[in-house]
C-alpha angles and dihedrals in degrees: 000000000000112000094183100065122060120249099268108177147022087243090059090052089050092049093048091050093049099043111022111023113101099155111094094212092052090046091053092049093048091047090050090051092049092047091051090050090050092049091049089052090052090048089055089055090048091050089049090055094050097073142347089253138215126259089264097049092041090052092050091049092049090052090051093048091048092050094051095046113116096239102040113127107244098171096103095040115115128174115231132211129334089034103042088163090152090063089063092062109107106235146003092268092055092043091051096042103040105021094102095047093047091048096048101083097045091048093050092047090052091051091049091048088052090048090053092048091052092043092052089060092058119098114263090246091062093051093062098043097100099037099041096086090050092048092049091051092049093047093054093044093052100036112154116256097216110031095198096062099048101081092046091051091052091052091050092048092049091048091050092048095049094043095075098039112108113234116240110256090010126145094251091079094085093110096052121101122246116251117280115265126193119245109286092039098250127108 
């Protein structure tokens, strides 16, 4: 593990975890980071499948996909206000070594939030362009045999699902624990 160069890629984090990390807490944190990056990559693919996109949404998605790629250089990446996560790192060495990695997730989430905001402005027709052929194929493959029974089955299934769900603030919460409070009782 090279302590002189900054952590510059997700691949480097993966390699460090696999070959140099012996501390179980560090391993859990690194694994959580890698899992989040993997999930963000899958979310990019999901967004891509939602609609054909506009130049703006396609550009945002490309930025996200580039950022979550294994070999992308993260060393110069820094989150800006309101995140400022890099400012919470303890010293210059940490800021210079881990700033890019710590900034990655907030920056990607901001880009995705912007993608969603732009996508919500698109007409409904555009949102279903990419997924319509898949939905039509699925609908014909799983067409109901007896059309008269289908709506009633849905109502029964919904009623059964909602029957066992505890209501928020309901009286059946007597067995749950109160929220954790730090010693001294004040937050």
